[in-house]
Steps between C-alpha positions, in 0.01 A plus 500: 500500500187521711576421867238304687470272799807540718723616212681829556819682414723510809751760617777331302299549180437128467173319445381335819230233521369353825762700686779331298744698287509326164875557463545285809261241362711486184817452703345210694294323236629616161297593194264452329298486818124488559410708806154464654353760737342268756311774679329608177401142411341455841318832464353393165380168651333684785333750267314213331408328826377821660303615194313170472438484874339844475276375216312266729515218243658161547830495316838345426799692369737254329845620403569404138838336554583499128599863553783405737520153647771424755469343842561824693224677307261211560573517873444875503154484339407217736592720794275772357207257483469473121419190298722391211447446127734249328512388137751215496647220706809717550301783654301248706819330620647838596190578703493167675870510579451845650231356727210686341161354615383281212135580570563861393663408168313536170634314193462675163609417146351396166694173472556341840671164461372183671811508723433860602136418580602201710761704683248771580230255616752316720605833653137588577490834320195721545379533143562420131413766243384283209558627148340249263288185473804273456630618834159450661501136394860444602448662839189291566677178403803562719293622794278188475803270491633668812155500662530877546260790456658815359377857480488661155437837342426518128693764314263694278550775243233766543571686175695779669863570423662789686844649456581824680249763382334299224264207510273332254197283558577260216800302380551271797359182344830433325711425809693199618352556846158411634142427398329772301174634646373638173505179294352276769823314585499630856141388559582150373808487722292582807259219408787253463687609813190498719437138404846366598492304826855586603493869408348776710418800284563813707447756225672675214819687421538794262813693401471793259857624445800655670648836591147646524459862614119522501214325678252490205623168364474331837149634553392379156649160568304474827180594313563229236589235757194591707278461196657162437447402864134586471456283192679208667288540812180502298595227249710261708419597861874550565620781723850647507649538844810666357561753222871544429575817302869431443760773503637759260514799733751746359814660646708803408802412288566838336368854503150500350394172659200574721402197708222531754532435872433139603195621694353648180530176304361295791220749568384498139507120482317459831234754408447327163454162669250645745311664213495228235468194725217650702195277475677206335589316822392540862865563586760684294791287374850530637731718291847368423772696323854417389733802506862435409666795332318751722641334814861454399563701183592845628679355805777361280812679373776347288851629560760480220861606451574718199760357262567638154358799318461561127427846363373523140509876427166634391332166553516351849719430800490147640585421862545128566438325828590157638149359462226526240232284349612200707386670820226717342356371172192723515636786281590248228173307532248778562684827428458574871632832627698571815660790685855506635763706681869481579470360848843608623452855369126532555512864605665617176304668221451323169725633224439265207253260343625145463364154431573210734629188326530153645797268455328221309601419144170640363441838338161500668651477849409855604368578847410867451491725197574870556539561872648819645799445726818670617797400283547132587847352553617143526442379854198720568188328634173514308174433682192405295173541689187285520661168409338288773251326274578272204872571508659236723213263413570533125880512529703260286852369445520621139866527396555289814479813710443429869179619659544773762465484875191635678502692828217620723568830676325659792592719798864520396539123472555295185428131474617279217194299385635361169872451451669595173540205271849356470675376191447149635123568516507572127629151411349302787244325275730452201596145401767411246433150359797265511497462121586869453711543811822688452783265409853542625714614214841330487787735466 
């Protein structure tokens, strides 16, 4: 397993994160356990803020809370000066309960409900990212009823789809998100939005993909958006104060992943804005971005306890752990790959190739296929790296398995930020109607 951030192997041969021996974390908090390297998260936040400051452009860096949304994380990114991207009333409620400044919250989503829109307007959020004409009309109607003026960005699809090393300049029209630039939908949306008395059109939003390891797709997206901005300026006399280029910046999960430094992504985006927006406006627009995975992904580690093993001679050896697709559904959903090590025997050489199975009643509940480890025994601890993004946030209670606890670690201190669910938590919302209530059986 690749060690990064504050992770190291200590003198006892144990994995240590944030100065905390994971065997001691297991003793205190149990497993499965999400462990977040707080120092590394703060470093990632600062890399974005420093890179954009150096660009000389106006900017906002909004943490995409869908990657990992809990109150402690929201407080952390507020302390680091970031804005916040939410996509539901649940994420918005979490942010507000954590005391995050509403004026730095952006609300995304392709199907915001009237209740969510009202909640966000009442809270005084900074911006809605509008996805379709139905939402534009709904937002205008609710804002008018509340005698409010709300800031909006229009989500557009520039005809660029990027995934890791490959991108294409076609194929984005068929998407549930946004107004397409190529077929004229985006131009019409600008015309409609600019004419709404209770909406203030700040600019546009564009997102081209995720886990991207190159800058070409971002640069092409800026070129397309700039061309669109020019046509809107000439045809409608509308100027964009903000161009939001979304997220998608990649991280290293396994050997062979080659993400760029934050400064390289930001530098390429900033240079493209300066190049392609030159001469369109008297002042360059602000650049907003929404990193999520690249802030929290590689700072997370999930710790498991090894249970059973099953050796099929000549075929495969399975090693089962006390978690699985309930705490990390990404391998089942996306065939995502991870690295791991035996955290209580981290200094020992690998002696066999095994596959890590989860405990769910699903044959597809596999966390890792073919990982090299020392011979694992029941009671050993397995650490899976880079689980900070889209693991806790996508966790479920399938098989009525309880969701794990979450701890932040730094400088030898661990802080519980999400308690482990109890059995009572599992049934807290269950209701048994009186007509099918259990009857006392006479003996």
